[in-house]
Backbone as ProteinMPNN parsed JSONL, in Angstrom:
{"seq_chain_A": "MSIVRELGKPDLFVTVTCNPKWTEIKSALNPGEQACGRPDLSCRVFKLKFTSLMDDIVKKEILGTVKAHKVNIELQKRGFPHAHILLIMDREYKPITPAIIDEIVSAAIPDRNKNPLLHQIVTSQNIHVPCGNINRNSPCMDGGQCTKNFPKQWQDKTRVTESSYPLYMRRSPENGARFHKTIQYMYITPGQIPQDNPIHVYNTRPDSTRQSNTCI", "coords_chain_A": {"N_chain_A": [[17.263, 30.909, 2.611], [17.56, 32.75, 0.621], [17.117, 31.281, -1.683], [14.404, 30.595, -1.373], [13.284, 33.151, -1.356], [13.739, 33.858, -3.978], [12.623, 31.791, -5.595], [10.364, 30.845, -4.344], [8.43, 29.091, -1.77], [9.237, 25.719, -0.564], [7.798, 22.822, -2.175], [7.568, 20.073, -1.822], [8.378, 17.77, 0.743], [10.67, 15.441, 1.316], [11.684, 12.412, 2.761], [14.235, 10.033, 3.549], [15.494, 7.038, 4.864], [18.237, 5.139, 6.065], [18.244, 1.631, 5.704], [18.844, -0.971, 7.791], [18.461, -3.556, 7.022], [19.049, -3.815, 4.381], [20.291, -5.688, 1.669], [22.902, -5.262, 0.762], [24.164, -4.321, 3.024], [23.741, -6.296, 5.021], [24.983, -8.538, 3.862], [27.651, -7.856, 3.977], [28.418, -7.819, 6.579], [30.401, -9.052, 9.266], [30.56, -12.205, 11.064], [28.587, -12.041, 13.979], [28.483, -9.287, 13.998], [26.593, -6.216, 13.973], [24.535, -3.984, 12.083], [24.35, -1.428, 13.209], [26.773, -1.154, 14.418], [28.566, -0.73, 12.442], [29.131, 1.913, 11.099], [30.655, 2.836, 8.971], [30.061, 1.109, 6.897], [27.205, 1.222, 6.662], [26.837, 3.943, 6.092], [28.186, 4.217, 3.676], [26.732, 2.546, 1.916], [24.251, 3.793, 2.107], [24.866, 6.272, 0.954], [25.291, 5.598, -1.743], [22.738, 4.68, -2.505], [21.221, 6.921, -1.907], [22.274, 8.779, -3.707], [21.396, 7.608, -6.073], [18.628, 7.89, -5.71], [18.374, 10.718, -5.743], [19.18, 11.214, -8.342], [17.027, 10.064, -9.694], [14.99, 11.81, -8.891], [15.881, 14.467, -9.522], [17.279, 14.415, -12.047], [15.965, 12.472, -13.686], [13.43, 13.249, -13.196], [11.124, 12.117, -11.889], [9.118, 12.992, -10.232], [8.358, 15.227, -11.459], [9.481, 18.379, -12.904], [12.186, 19.76, -11.21], [12.942, 22.781, -9.749], [14.64, 23.744, -7.776], [16.537, 22.419, -5.021], [17.113, 21.361, -1.634], [19.196, 19.706, 0.625], [19.554, 17.872, 3.628], [21.477, 15.837, 5.619], [21.438, 13.654, 8.323], [22.401, 11.847, 11.321], [20.598, 9.336, 12.894], [19.333, 8.255, 16.127], [20.293, 5.629, 16.413], [22.452, 5.702, 14.834], [22.133, 5.531, 12.069], [22.11, 6.866, 8.757], [19.991, 9.568, 7.71], [17.97, 11.367, 5.563], [16.755, 14.617, 4.79], [14.861, 16.178, 2.372], [14.149, 18.997, 0.54], [12.043, 20.183, -1.957], [11.579, 22.399, -4.597], [9.239, 22.827, -6.936], [8.706, 23.047, -10.506], [6.317, 25.309, -11.949], [4.282, 23.87, -13.305], [4.212, 21.447, -12.015], [3.578, 21.784, -9.367], [2.169, 20.73, -6.314], [-0.781, 21.573, -5.86], [-3.423, 20.986, -5.941], [-5.951, 18.555, -4.956], [-6.012, 16.45, -6.838], [-3.478, 16.481, -8.081], [-1.872, 16.038, -5.84], [-2.693, 13.448, -5.123], [-1.547, 12.04, -7.182], [1.046, 11.907, -6.454], [1.407, 11.349, -3.696], [0.367, 8.937, -1.291], [-1.695, 7.603, 1.286], [-2.358, 4.989, 1.514], [-2.648, 1.427, 1.767], [-0.951, -0.508, -0.507], [-2.257, -2.566, -3.195], [-1.908, -5.969, -2.751], [-1.876, -7.92, -4.761], [-1.657, -6.522, -7.205], [0.676, -5.012, -6.94], [3.0, -6.421, -5.481], [5.639, -5.993, -4.5], [5.739, -3.251, -3.746], [3.721, -3.322, -1.85], [4.898, -4.955, 0.089], [7.067, -3.328, 0.891], [5.81, -0.981, 1.89], [4.142, -1.986, 3.962], [6.026, -2.992, 5.671], [7.692, -0.9, 6.275], [6.355, 1.557, 6.514], [4.288, 1.693, 8.385], [2.734, 3.068, 11.102], [3.316, 2.429, 14.499], [0.872, 1.097, 16.784], [-0.576, 3.435, 19.041], [-1.405, 5.968, 21.478], [-4.456, 5.533, 23.238], [-4.389, 2.839, 22.857], [-1.748, 1.987, 23.128], [0.054, 3.331, 25.353], [2.7, 3.397, 25.973], [4.185, 3.673, 23.74], [7.007, 4.797, 21.821], [6.496, 7.19, 20.506], [4.857, 8.686, 22.047], [4.081, 11.506, 24.052], [3.407, 13.251, 26.867], [0.93, 12.025, 26.969], [-0.02, 12.192, 24.397], [0.233, 11.424, 20.895], [3.12, 12.287, 19.185], [3.202, 12.38, 16.46], [0.697, 12.719, 15.679], [-1.083, 10.541, 15.378], [-3.854, 8.308, 16.056], [-4.991, 8.898, 12.667], [-7.744, 10.766, 11.257], [-10.538, 9.426, 9.412], [-10.666, 9.981, 5.904], [-12.515, 10.666, 3.121], [-11.619, 11.659, 0.777], [-8.735, 13.384, -0.545], [-7.867, 16.449, 0.946], [-7.125, 19.878, 0.616], [-5.565, 22.125, 2.766], [-5.345, 25.447, 4.136], [-3.503, 26.253, 6.063], [-1.902, 24.17, 6.901], [-0.558, 20.788, 6.562], [-1.666, 18.78, 3.742], [-4.761, 16.968, 4.031], [-4.633, 13.741, 3.761], [-6.193, 11.246, 1.704], [-7.787, 8.776, 3.468], [-9.361, 6.07, 3.496], [-12.278, 4.751, 5.04], [-13.2, 1.546, 6.531], [-15.733, 0.966, 5.511], [-15.623, 2.173, 3.081], [-13.906, 0.708, 1.566], [-11.297, 0.325, 2.607], [-8.085, -1.2, 3.076], [-6.652, -3.533, 5.348], [-3.762, -4.232, 7.35], [-2.73, -7.059, 8.775], [-3.272, -6.767, 12.193], [-3.132, -4.094, 12.36], [-4.568, -0.989, 12.145], [-5.838, 0.734, 9.289], [-5.782, 3.487, 9.551], [-3.379, 4.084, 10.649], [-1.374, 4.168, 8.8], [1.555, 5.547, 7.357], [2.02, 8.373, 5.264], [2.951, 7.456, 2.02], [4.286, 6.386, -1.14], [2.283, 6.227, -4.144], [0.371, 3.336, -5.338], [-0.079, 2.903, -8.077], [0.964, 1.916, -11.392], [3.026, 3.974, -12.7], [5.091, 6.698, -13.976], [5.74, 8.256, -11.755], [7.196, 7.489, -9.023], [8.559, 6.846, -5.924], [9.031, 4.643, -4.386], [10.537, 1.942, -5.716], [9.165, 0.042, -8.234], [10.111, -2.117, -9.615], [10.895, -5.595, -9.815], [13.574, -6.154, -9.243], [14.38, -4.296, -7.428], [16.679, -2.174, -5.756], [16.594, -0.311, -3.825], [15.097, -0.41, -1.283], [13.632, 1.237, 0.914], [12.281, 3.264, 3.599], [11.051, 5.598, 2.15], [9.474, 8.659, 2.268], [6.913, 11.081, 1.506]], "CA_chain_A": [[16.248, 31.949, 2.493], [17.721, 33.398, -0.677], [16.452, 30.427, -2.675], [12.955, 30.748, -1.185], [12.916, 34.496, -1.776], [13.809, 33.941, -5.435], [11.831, 30.78, -6.284], [9.163, 30.485, -3.605], [8.58, 28.09, -0.72], [9.294, 24.328, -1.034], [6.523, 22.177, -2.464], [7.591, 18.697, -1.331], [9.353, 17.42, 1.776], [10.922, 14.012, 1.124], [12.646, 11.836, 3.694], [14.681, 8.664, 3.264], [16.278, 6.529, 5.98], [19.02, 3.917, 5.831], [17.593, 0.409, 6.172], [19.885, -1.935, 8.165], [18.171, -4.862, 6.426], [19.47, -3.847, 2.993], [21.151, -6.837, 1.367], [24.295, -4.815, 0.638], [24.704, -4.172, 4.372], [23.724, -7.58, 5.713], [25.939, -9.471, 3.266], [29.021, -7.423, 4.251], [28.692, -7.903, 8.009], [31.122, -10.223, 9.752], [29.795, -12.937, 12.078], [28.445, -11.369, 15.261], [28.365, -7.845, 13.843], [25.304, -5.612, 13.672], [24.684, -2.809, 11.214], [24.554, -0.22, 14.014], [28.179, -1.097, 14.802], [29.385, -0.526, 11.245], [28.707, 3.141, 10.41], [31.38, 2.964, 7.705], [29.343, 0.319, 5.905], [25.847, 1.736, 6.453], [26.914, 5.264, 5.455], [28.607, 4.065, 2.276], [25.6, 2.008, 1.158], [23.236, 4.84, 2.05], [25.29, 7.297, -0.005], [25.051, 5.09, -3.091], [21.3, 4.644, -2.763], [20.737, 8.293, -1.881], [22.65, 9.375, -4.989], [20.481, 7.049, -7.064], [17.33, 8.521, -5.49], [18.433, 12.101, -6.199], [19.202, 11.161, -9.808], [15.648, 9.822, -10.116], [14.169, 12.99, -8.625], [16.359, 15.688, -10.175], [17.642, 14.22, -13.449], [14.922, 11.74, -14.394], [12.204, 14.01, -12.956], [10.006, 11.203, -11.659], [8.057, 13.74, -9.562], [8.192, 16.456, -12.217], [10.676, 19.205, -13.02], [12.605, 20.386, -9.954], [13.637, 24.043, -9.979], [15.701, 23.856, -6.773], [16.395, 21.465, -3.927], [18.013, 21.501, -0.485], [19.327, 18.407, 1.281], [20.233, 17.806, 4.922], [21.649, 14.446, 6.05], [21.783, 13.561, 9.734], [22.46, 10.497, 11.866], [19.573, 9.135, 13.901], [19.818, 7.787, 17.43], [21.016, 4.369, 16.285], [23.613, 5.922, 13.988], [21.866, 5.334, 10.652], [21.879, 8.129, 8.038], [18.615, 9.931, 7.424], [18.035, 12.574, 4.746], [15.605, 15.49, 4.568], [14.996, 16.789, 1.046], [13.14, 19.989, 0.191], [11.971, 20.349, -3.407], [10.771, 23.472, -5.178], [8.882, 22.293, -8.236], [8.295, 23.956, -11.563], [4.915, 25.687, -11.8], [3.395, 22.836, -13.84], [4.195, 20.258, -11.165], [3.337, 22.128, -7.972], [1.022, 19.975, -5.786], [-1.691, 22.566, -5.293], [-4.796, 20.476, -5.982], [-6.03, 17.169, -4.505], [-5.709, 15.518, -7.928], [-2.02, 16.424, -8.242], [-1.334, 15.407, -4.637], [-2.966, 12.015, -5.19], [-0.636, 11.445, -8.144], [2.382, 11.853, -5.865], [1.422, 10.827, -2.333], [-0.772, 8.125, -0.887], [-1.706, 7.038, 2.629], [-3.098, 3.742, 1.328], [-1.89, 0.189, 1.649], [-1.044, -0.952, -1.907], [-2.879, -3.86, -3.476], [-0.888, -7.015, -2.717], [-1.86, -8.658, -6.022], [-1.23, -5.667, -8.305], [2.045, -4.543, -6.725], [3.455, -7.101, -4.257], [6.861, -5.405, -3.964], [5.378, -2.026, -3.05], [2.947, -3.725, -0.671], [5.844, -5.443, 1.095], [7.851, -2.208, 1.395], [4.967, -0.077, 2.676], [3.66, -2.625, 5.184], [7.146, -3.266, 6.571], [8.454, 0.306, 6.581], [5.567, 2.782, 6.637], [3.146, 1.544, 9.27], [2.966, 3.642, 12.426], [2.941, 1.472, 15.54], [-0.283, 1.538, 17.572], [-0.219, 4.309, 20.159], [-2.582, 6.553, 22.109], [-5.084, 4.702, 24.26], [-4.057, 1.439, 22.593], [-0.401, 1.714, 23.619], [0.576, 4.585, 25.897], [4.154, 3.277, 26.133], [4.829, 3.808, 22.439], [8.041, 5.844, 21.844], [6.019, 8.445, 19.919], [3.961, 9.334, 23.001], [4.634, 12.551, 24.907], [2.316, 13.918, 27.563], [-0.325, 11.351, 26.679], [-0.409, 12.425, 23.01], [1.175, 10.979, 19.872], [3.801, 13.435, 18.587], [2.985, 12.318, 15.009], [-0.745, 12.948, 15.486], [-1.837, 9.335, 15.08], [-4.366, 7.861, 14.753], [-5.564, 9.922, 11.806], [-9.168, 10.672, 10.982], [-10.888, 8.942, 8.08], [-10.878, 11.002, 4.877], [-13.02, 10.024, 1.913], [-10.815, 12.172, -0.326], [-7.682, 14.296, -0.124], [-8.311, 17.828, 1.08], [-6.065, 20.871, 0.746], [-5.825, 23.106, 3.812], [-4.605, 26.679, 3.925], [-2.505, 26.534, 7.089], [-1.222, 22.977, 7.385], [-0.358, 19.764, 5.555], [-2.915, 18.247, 3.179], [-5.386, 15.84, 4.712], [-4.594, 12.703, 2.747], [-7.31, 10.313, 1.668], [-7.66, 7.565, 4.302], [-10.714, 5.542, 3.422], [-12.762, 3.924, 6.147], [-13.512, 0.171, 6.09], [-16.957, 0.97, 4.721], [-15.299, 2.69, 1.743], [-12.966, -0.163, 0.875], [-9.939, 0.358, 3.141], [-7.414, -2.471, 3.31], [-5.977, -3.613, 6.633], [-2.562, -5.074, 7.394], [-2.739, -7.823, 10.018], [-4.173, -6.156, 13.165], [-2.847, -2.664, 12.398], [-5.625, -0.305, 11.429], [-5.451, 1.526, 8.125], [-5.575, 4.885, 9.913], [-2.027, 4.269, 11.146], [-0.368, 4.134, 7.747], [2.281, 6.786, 7.12], [1.955, 8.688, 3.833], [4.045, 6.967, 1.205], [4.085, 6.615, -2.57], [1.072, 5.599, -4.654], [0.604, 2.008, -5.875], [-0.292, 2.76, -9.504], [2.153, 1.766, -12.231], [3.237, 5.174, -13.483], [6.472, 7.155, -13.828], [5.99, 8.974, -10.513], [7.296, 6.541, -7.928], [9.775, 6.835, -5.119], [9.223, 3.219, -4.158], [10.83, 1.332, -7.007], [8.238, -1.071, -8.437], [10.745, -3.212, -10.35], [11.194, -6.738, -8.948], [14.979, -6.173, -8.857], [14.624, -3.043, -6.721], [17.821, -2.171, -4.841], [16.443, 0.78, -2.885], [13.898, -0.702, -0.505], [13.728, 2.003, 2.161], [11.026, 3.951, 3.915], [11.023, 6.938, 1.579], [8.154, 9.264, 2.449], [6.716, 12.454, 1.036]], "C_chain_A": [[16.347, 32.667, 1.154], [17.021, 32.609, -1.773], [14.942, 30.595, -2.592], [12.494, 32.123, -1.653], [12.859, 34.612, -3.298], [12.801, 33.023, -6.117], [10.536, 30.397, -5.573], [9.431, 29.373, -2.602], [8.63, 26.68, -1.299], [7.908, 23.726, -1.206], [6.438, 20.768, -1.89], [8.691, 18.531, -0.295], [9.512, 15.905, 1.737], [11.94, 13.546, 2.157], [13.008, 10.429, 3.254], [15.649, 8.248, 4.369], [17.019, 5.266, 5.581], [18.302, 2.721, 6.448], [18.663, -0.622, 6.507], [19.654, -3.331, 7.595], [18.505, -4.91, 4.944], [20.454, -4.996, 2.774], [22.621, -6.441, 1.315], [24.954, -4.64, 2.003], [24.816, -5.523, 5.06], [24.785, -8.537, 5.184], [27.393, -9.111, 3.579], [29.385, -7.481, 5.732], [29.461, -9.177, 8.35], [30.284, -10.935, 10.802], [29.782, -12.197, 13.414], [28.293, -9.868, 15.172], [26.919, -7.434, 13.585], [25.534, -4.336, 12.876], [24.951, -1.541, 12.005], [25.998, -0.067, 14.474], [29.119, -0.897, 13.633], [28.933, 0.728, 10.498], [29.429, 3.363, 9.089], [30.634, 2.263, 6.572], [27.969, 0.923, 5.605], [25.873, 3.097, 5.756], [27.304, 5.152, 3.984], [27.45, 3.554, 1.421], [24.505, 3.069, 1.021], [23.596, 5.894, 1.012], [25.025, 6.842, -1.436], [23.565, 5.124, -3.43], [20.706, 6.055, -2.772], [21.068, 9.004, -3.188], [21.736, 8.89, -6.101], [19.097, 7.693, -6.95], [17.321, 9.951, -6.023], [18.514, 12.176, -7.721], [17.791, 10.951, -10.35], [14.805, 11.093, -9.983], [14.585, 14.179, -9.483], [16.602, 15.502, -11.669], [16.528, 13.527, -14.247], [13.534, 12.352, -14.173], [10.985, 13.124, -12.736], [8.851, 11.876, -10.923], [7.716, 15.02, -10.317], [9.491, 17.255, -12.216], [10.959, 19.927, -11.699], [13.4, 21.646, -10.269], [14.806, 24.223, -9.006], [15.463, 22.811, -5.689], [17.44, 21.751, -2.851], [18.0, 20.197, 0.278], [20.051, 18.567, 2.611], [20.275, 16.351, 5.365], [22.116, 14.436, 7.501], [21.844, 12.099, 10.153], [21.417, 10.378, 12.968], [20.179, 8.508, 15.149], [20.648, 6.507, 17.332], [22.18, 4.476, 15.295], [23.381, 5.761, 12.508], [21.581, 6.67, 9.969], [20.405, 8.317, 7.693], [18.646, 11.263, 6.702], [16.697, 13.294, 4.699], [15.848, 16.226, 3.255], [13.836, 17.746, 0.82], [13.198, 20.229, -1.311], [11.069, 21.53, -3.762], [10.498, 23.079, -6.622], [8.585, 23.406, -9.237], [6.778, 24.172, -11.465], [3.966, 24.561, -12.232], [3.224, 21.667, -12.885], [3.981, 20.582, -9.684], [2.082, 21.415, -7.457], [0.03, 20.887, -5.08], [-3.148, 22.127, -5.326], [-4.806, 19.033, -5.476], [-5.648, 16.16, -5.595], [-4.208, 15.365, -8.118], [-1.381, 15.732, -7.045], [-1.524, 13.9, -4.687], [-2.097, 11.301, -6.218], [0.754, 11.227, -7.554], [2.408, 11.092, -4.553], [0.187, 9.992, -2.065], [-0.598, 7.666, 0.548], [-2.489, 5.737, 2.609], [-2.15, 2.55, 1.309], [-2.042, -0.324, 0.218], [-1.689, -2.326, -2.028], [-1.795, -4.93, -3.577], [-0.774, -7.749, -4.059], [-1.332, -7.821, -7.176], [0.22, -5.223, -8.17], [2.599, -5.15, -5.444], [4.707, -6.488, -3.653], [6.556, -4.142, -3.173], [4.589, -2.334, -1.786], [3.89, -4.171, 0.441], [6.636, -4.293, 1.715], [7.018, -1.334, 2.324], [4.559, -0.717, 3.998], [4.789, -2.953, 6.158], [7.859, -1.998, 7.023], [7.59, 1.509, 6.949], [4.302, 2.632, 7.474], [3.51, 2.095, 10.644], [2.493, 2.655, 13.486], [1.732, 1.996, 16.309], [0.154, 2.362, 18.784], [-1.501, 4.875, 20.762], [-3.14, 5.652, 23.188], [-4.756, 3.233, 24.085], [-2.717, 1.071, 23.208], [0.235, 3.016, 24.102], [2.083, 4.552, 26.116], [4.899, 3.371, 24.803], [5.848, 4.956, 22.479], [7.595, 7.175, 21.254], [5.173, 9.252, 20.891], [4.709, 10.355, 23.859], [3.472, 13.296, 25.55], [0.959, 13.322, 27.265], [-0.816, 11.526, 25.259], [0.665, 11.893, 22.057], [1.798, 12.21, 19.212], [3.651, 13.469, 17.07], [1.504, 12.46, 14.651], [-1.495, 11.73, 14.956], [-2.697, 8.991, 16.281], [-5.003, 9.009, 13.985], [-7.072, 9.702, 11.637], [-9.402, 10.11, 9.579], [-11.113, 10.13, 7.144], [-11.344, 10.308, 3.604], [-12.281, 10.5, 0.669], [-9.763, 13.129, 0.23], [-8.207, 15.727, -0.107], [-7.11, 18.749, 1.284], [-6.467, 21.883, 1.807], [-4.928, 24.323, 3.599], [-3.428, 26.836, 4.882], [-1.717, 25.314, 7.543], [-0.985, 22.013, 6.228], [-1.702, 19.352, 4.945], [-3.466, 17.133, 4.067], [-5.531, 14.733, 3.679], [-5.796, 11.771, 2.838], [-6.974, 9.068, 2.486], [-9.055, 6.971, 4.401], [-11.048, 4.677, 4.63], [-13.036, 2.506, 5.635], [-14.758, 0.101, 5.221], [-16.72, 1.436, 3.285], [-14.183, 1.904, 1.063], [-11.541, -0.141, 1.377], [-9.406, -1.054, 3.333], [-6.691, -2.414, 4.65], [-4.759, -4.518, 6.514], [-2.508, -5.743, 8.752], [-3.732, -7.167, 10.991], [-3.959, -4.649, 13.249], [-3.873, -1.928, 11.558], [-5.059, 0.599, 10.341], [-5.15, 2.975, 8.494], [-4.148, 5.135, 10.394], [-0.979, 4.329, 10.036], [0.242, 5.514, 7.54], [2.242, 7.1, 5.637], [3.185, 8.21, 3.087], [3.731, 7.194, -0.259], [2.926, 5.775, -3.088], [1.352, 4.256, -5.314], [0.456, 1.89, -7.38], [1.029, 2.607, -10.261], [2.28, 2.991, -13.121], [4.642, 5.693, -13.224], [6.781, 7.813, -12.494], [6.019, 7.976, -9.363], [8.642, 6.675, -7.232], [10.082, 5.417, -4.702], [9.414, 2.568, -5.515], [9.973, 0.091, -7.187], [8.847, -2.235, -9.2], [11.067, -4.351, -9.391], [12.633, -6.765, -8.472], [15.361, -4.894, -8.117], [15.794, -3.182, -5.75], [17.692, -1.078, -3.785], [15.144, 0.594, -2.12], [14.033, -0.016, 0.86], [12.418, 2.719, 2.387], [11.118, 5.401, 3.464], [9.61, 7.485, 1.662], [8.129, 10.662, 1.876], [5.74, 13.139, 1.973]], "O_chain_A": [[15.345, 33.137, 0.616], [16.411, 33.182, -2.675], [14.272, 30.723, -3.616], [11.439, 32.25, -2.274], [12.046, 35.357, -3.846], [12.183, 33.415, -7.106], [9.701, 29.696, -6.145], [10.513, 28.785, -2.581], [8.129, 26.449, -2.399], [6.97, 24.067, -0.485], [5.357, 20.316, -1.513], [9.786, 19.076, -0.434], [8.588, 15.171, 2.088], [12.944, 14.219, 2.395], [12.193, 9.721, 2.661], [16.521, 9.024, 4.761], [16.493, 4.427, 4.849], [17.813, 2.793, 7.575], [19.337, -1.11, 5.6], [20.532, -4.191, 7.669], [18.275, -5.932, 4.298], [21.336, -5.238, 3.598], [23.487, -7.19, 1.767], [26.169, -4.794, 2.127], [25.861, -5.857, 5.619], [25.414, -9.261, 5.955], [28.277, -9.96, 3.461], [30.53, -7.222, 6.1], [29.201, -10.243, 7.791], [29.382, -10.328, 11.377], [30.825, -11.781, 13.917], [28.0, -9.225, 16.18], [26.126, -8.206, 13.047], [26.581, -3.697, 12.979], [25.687, -0.668, 11.546], [26.409, 1.022, 14.875], [30.337, -0.892, 13.809], [28.408, 0.63, 9.389], [28.89, 4.001, 8.185], [30.581, 2.754, 5.444], [27.609, 1.113, 4.444], [25.016, 3.374, 4.916], [26.809, 5.905, 3.147], [27.212, 4.065, 0.326], [23.908, 3.224, -0.045], [22.729, 6.359, 0.271], [24.575, 7.639, -2.258], [23.182, 5.55, -4.52], [19.798, 6.347, -3.551], [20.242, 9.746, -3.719], [21.345, 9.667, -6.972], [18.466, 8.005, -7.96], [16.364, 10.357, -6.683], [17.974, 13.103, -8.324], [17.398, 11.574, -11.337], [14.003, 11.408, -10.863], [13.741, 14.827, -10.102], [16.181, 16.333, -12.473], [16.195, 13.953, -15.353], [12.581, 12.015, -14.876], [9.931, 13.355, -13.33], [7.722, 11.39, -10.978], [6.883, 15.807, -9.867], [10.478, 16.852, -11.6], [10.096, 20.609, -11.148], [14.41, 21.591, -10.97], [15.838, 24.786, -9.368], [14.333, 22.373, -5.468], [18.503, 22.307, -3.124], [16.939, 19.639, 0.553], [21.034, 19.3, 2.711], [19.235, 15.702, 5.475], [23.071, 15.125, 7.861], [21.392, 11.218, 9.422], [21.357, 11.216, 13.868], [21.384, 8.262, 15.216], [21.602, 6.327, 18.089], [22.813, 3.476, 14.958], [24.335, 5.843, 11.735], [20.888, 7.517, 10.533], [19.679, 7.36, 7.425], [19.285, 12.203, 7.176], [15.642, 12.669, 4.585], [16.905, 16.823, 3.051], [12.673, 17.35, 0.9], [14.272, 20.453, -1.87], [9.94, 21.635, -3.281], [11.418, 23.006, -7.436], [8.261, 24.535, -8.87], [6.053, 23.316, -10.958], [2.949, 24.331, -11.578], [2.212, 20.969, -12.932], [4.19, 19.716, -8.834], [1.034, 21.487, -8.099], [0.007, 20.962, -3.852], [-4.016, 22.819, -4.795], [-3.785, 18.35, -5.553], [-5.03, 15.135, -5.304], [-3.714, 14.251, -8.296], [-0.459, 14.934, -7.206], [-0.616, 13.149, -4.331], [-1.923, 10.085, -6.14], [1.547, 10.454, -8.091], [3.307, 10.287, -4.311], [-0.903, 10.298, -2.549], [0.516, 7.373, 0.98], [-3.198, 5.414, 3.562], [-0.999, 2.659, 0.888], [-3.167, -0.554, -0.227], [-1.667, -3.132, -1.097], [-0.876, -4.816, -4.387], [0.322, -8.156, -4.445], [-0.63, -8.343, -8.042], [0.919, -5.073, -9.172], [2.665, -4.469, -4.421], [4.845, -6.456, -2.43], [7.05, -3.971, -2.059], [4.773, -1.675, -0.763], [3.702, -3.808, 1.602], [6.857, -4.277, 2.926], [7.462, -0.985, 3.417], [4.62, -0.07, 5.043], [4.538, -3.168, 7.344], [8.554, -2.009, 8.039], [8.069, 2.406, 7.643], [3.342, 3.378, 7.281], [4.471, 1.648, 11.27], [1.395, 2.108, 13.384], [1.58, 3.207, 16.471], [1.127, 2.028, 19.46], [-2.575, 4.306, 20.568], [-2.386, 5.071, 23.968], [-4.832, 2.459, 25.039], [-2.557, -0.023, 23.748], [0.884, 3.717, 23.326], [2.682, 5.585, 26.417], [6.113, 3.168, 24.754], [5.586, 5.983, 23.105], [8.249, 8.193, 21.478], [4.806, 10.388, 20.591], [5.819, 10.102, 24.327], [2.652, 13.899, 24.858], [-0.053, 14.022, 27.301], [-1.908, 11.066, 24.925], [1.854, 11.909, 22.375], [1.076, 13.084, 18.73], [3.944, 14.492, 16.451], [1.111, 12.34, 13.491], [-2.435, 11.87, 14.174], [-2.341, 9.329, 17.41], [-5.493, 9.972, 14.577], [-7.589, 8.605, 11.846], [-8.582, 10.289, 8.679], [-11.676, 11.15, 7.54], [-10.639, 9.454, 3.068], [-12.307, 9.837, -0.368], [-9.895, 13.624, 1.35], [-8.902, 16.159, -1.027], [-6.192, 18.427, 2.038], [-7.567, 22.434, 1.765], [-3.882, 24.232, 2.957], [-2.445, 27.493, 4.537], [-0.933, 25.414, 8.487], [-1.182, 22.363, 5.064], [-2.751, 19.551, 5.557], [-2.716, 16.448, 4.762], [-6.423, 14.768, 2.832], [-6.341, 11.541, 3.917], [-5.984, 8.389, 2.214], [-9.833, 7.329, 5.286], [-10.195, 3.967, 5.163], [-13.096, 2.292, 4.424], [-14.839, -0.718, 4.306], [-17.507, 1.137, 2.386], [-13.585, 2.378, 0.097], [-10.638, -0.549, 0.646], [-10.139, -1.974, 3.694], [-6.178, -1.365, 5.039], [-4.722, -5.439, 5.699], [-2.269, -5.086, 9.766], [-4.909, -7.023, 10.659], [-4.538, -3.991, 14.114], [-4.028, -2.223, 10.373], [-3.962, 1.147, 10.459], [-4.348, 3.626, 7.825], [-3.746, 6.29, 10.534], [0.202, 4.524, 10.324], [-0.463, 6.523, 7.545], [2.411, 6.198, 4.817], [4.316, 8.516, 3.465], [2.978, 8.11, -0.59], [2.623, 4.723, -2.526], [2.46, 4.041, -5.807], [0.834, 0.859, -7.936], [2.071, 3.101, -9.829], [1.689, 3.03, -14.199], [5.327, 5.182, -12.338], [7.949, 7.927, -12.121], [4.976, 7.654, -8.794], [9.703, 6.624, -7.855], [11.244, 5.014, -4.66], [8.532, 2.642, -6.37], [10.046, -0.827, -6.37], [8.177, -3.245, -9.415], [11.474, -4.096, -8.257], [12.917, -7.328, -7.415], [16.511, -4.458, -8.165], [15.896, -4.166, -5.018], [18.575, -0.927, -2.941], [14.199, 1.363, -2.297], [14.49, -0.621, 1.83], [11.558, 2.783, 1.508], [11.245, 6.314, 4.28], [8.663, 6.86, 1.187], [9.152, 11.338, 1.769], [5.416, 14.31, 1.778]]}, "name": "protein", "num_of_chains": 1, "seq": "MSIVRELGKPDLFVTVTCNPKWTEIKSALNPGEQACGRPDLSCRVFKLKFTSLMDDIVKKEILGTVKAHKVNIELQKRGFPHAHILLIMDREYKPITPAIIDEIVSAAIPDRNKNPLLHQIVTSQNIHVPCGNINRNSPCMDGGQCTKNFPKQWQDKTRVTESSYPLYMRRSPENGARFHKTIQYMYITPGQIPQDNPIHVYNTRPDSTRQSNTCI"}
């Protein structure tokens, strides 16, 4: 609270989760072992990748200049580390307009031809499973409602609201939305934008070593 009182409320909420399919984890498992049974291994690999991510955010300023940050790391139900990161940005980089938000966050499926690596990461890590009337047995369902508020409404452009999260652009099929297999575009979880620019949490290099479901 002292940080918020001095510098203002956080501007970005970033999450990153350990991926049991990381090569560094899979290659170190003994025959018959699963990643969920090796917390020593998954936590060590996660720490290395998390440190790399924080260097990108804080030192390399890929999202802009960070004035302050707060990190909380917890273990999820299956024992994998999961980090919550709050960022207070410098005035110049505060996401207060749709244009600035669209430079940082996207709820779009990346173009497979322009950025195949990002497309593979987003479609494998950031697609919300069908729920609601389509699948009432989905783990996100509680009392007949999706706890993550899916499916989302179509949005022709990003809109800033006064009392809640931004309404991210989610184009309808008529406006050029891309679909992944049979999963509708409205189910995609906000992730990082597909353009080739310095602001990227999903590493666009072919030799990426941090292929996780990092979300903003």
